[in-house]
C-alpha positions in Angstrom: -16.4 5.4 -17.3 -12.9 5.6 -15.8 -13.4 3.0 -13.1 -15.1 0.6 -15.5 -12.2 1.0 -17.9 -9.6 0.4 -15.2 -11.5 -2.6 -13.9 -11.7 -4.1 -17.3 -8.0 -3.4 -17.9 -7.0 -5.1 -14.7 -9.2 -8.1 -15.4 -7.6 -8.5 -18.8 -4.1 -8.0 -17.6 -4.4 -10.9 -15.2 -5.9 -13.2 -17.9 -9.5 -13.0 -16.8 -12.6 -12.2 -18.9 -14.3 -8.8 -19.3 -16.1 -6.8 -16.7 -19.6 -8.0 -17.9 -18.7 -11.6 -17.0 -17.9 -10.8 -13.4 -20.3 -7.9 -12.7 -23.4 -8.4 -14.9 -26.1 -5.8 -14.6 -28.6 -8.7 -14.6 -27.2 -10.0 -11.3 -29.0 -8.3 -8.3 -25.7 -8.3 -6.4 -24.2 -5.9 -8.9 -27.2 -4.1 -10.4 -27.0 -0.4 -9.7 -23.7 -0.7 -7.8 -21.1 2.1 -7.8 -18.2 1.5 -10.1 -15.7 1.7 -7.3 -17.2 -1.6 -5.9 -16.2 -3.3 -9.2 -12.8 -1.9 -8.9 -12.3 -2.9 -5.3 -13.5 -6.4 -5.9 -11.2 -6.7 -9.0 -8.2 -5.6 -7.0 -9.0 -8.2 -4.3 -9.4 -10.8 -7.1 -6.0 -9.9 -8.6 -4.4 -10.0 -5.2 -5.9 -13.4 -4.4 -4.3 -14.7 -7.7 -0.9 -13.3 -6.7 -1.0 -10.1 -8.9 -0.4 -6.5 -7.9 -1.2 -3.5 -9.9 1.9 -1.3 -10.3 0.7 1.3 -12.9 -2.6 2.6 -14.3 -2.7 4.9 -17.3 -6.1 6.2 -18.6 -6.9 8.2 -21.6 -10.3 9.9 -21.8 -11.6 10.8 -25.2 -14.2 13.5 -25.3 -14.9 16.9 -26.9 -16.7 18.5 -24.0 -16.5 19.4 -21.3 -12.9 20.4 -21.2 -11.4 18.6 -18.3 -7.9 19.9 -17.9 -8.6 22.0 -14.8 -10.3 19.1 -13.0 -7.7 16.4 -14.0 -5.8 16.6 -10.7 -9.0 15.8 -8.8 -9.8 13.0 -11.2 -6.4 11.4 -10.6 -6.8 11.9 -6.9 -10.2 10.2 -6.9 -8.8 7.2 -8.8 -5.7 7.1 -6.5 -8.0 7.0 -3.4 -10.1 4.2 -4.9 -7.0 2.2 -5.6 -5.8 2.8 -2.0 -2.2 1.8 -2.7 0.5 4.5 -2.7 2.8 2.2 -4.6 0.6 2.4 -7.7 1.5 5.0 -10.4 -1.7 6.6 -11.6 -2.0 8.8 -14.7 -5.1 10.2 -16.4 -5.1 12.3 -19.5 -7.7 13.5 -22.0 -7.8 14.1 -25.7 -10.4 14.8 -28.3 -11.1 12.6 -31.3 -11.0 15.6 -33.7 -14.8 15.5 -34.3 -14.7 11.9 -35.4 -17.1 9.2 -34.1 -19.7 9.7 -31.3 -17.1 11.0 -28.9 -15.9 13.5 -31.4 -19.5 14.6 -32.0 -19.9 15.2 -28.2 -22.4 12.3 -27.9 -20.3 10.0 -25.8 -17.1 9.7 -23.7 -14.5 6.9 -24.1 -12.0 5.8 -21.6 -9.0 3.5 -22.5 -7.0 2.1 -19.6 -3.8 0.1 -19.4 
């Protein structure tokens, strides 16, 4: 969820279309691929267009599980995937106060900028 959200945010920030346009699950090249492949390809795409990511901020929205204790590992995993020490990486979590599917514990949302 996090890598997909970050990939989509990067694509949008450089004026490109959404993740589904570039990595459709109907294309055998991308079907079943790990999300880090989408992220790596998008970072290469951004670089080729003269862009560089300087900051990533992600908000997870979920009721359960509580993720506070694992958040440092989540940030480190994203930082490793980005593979650029110059990029500021932040991930935080919140609940939706029992509203919508995420609030009912039926889904997880990730918002990235």
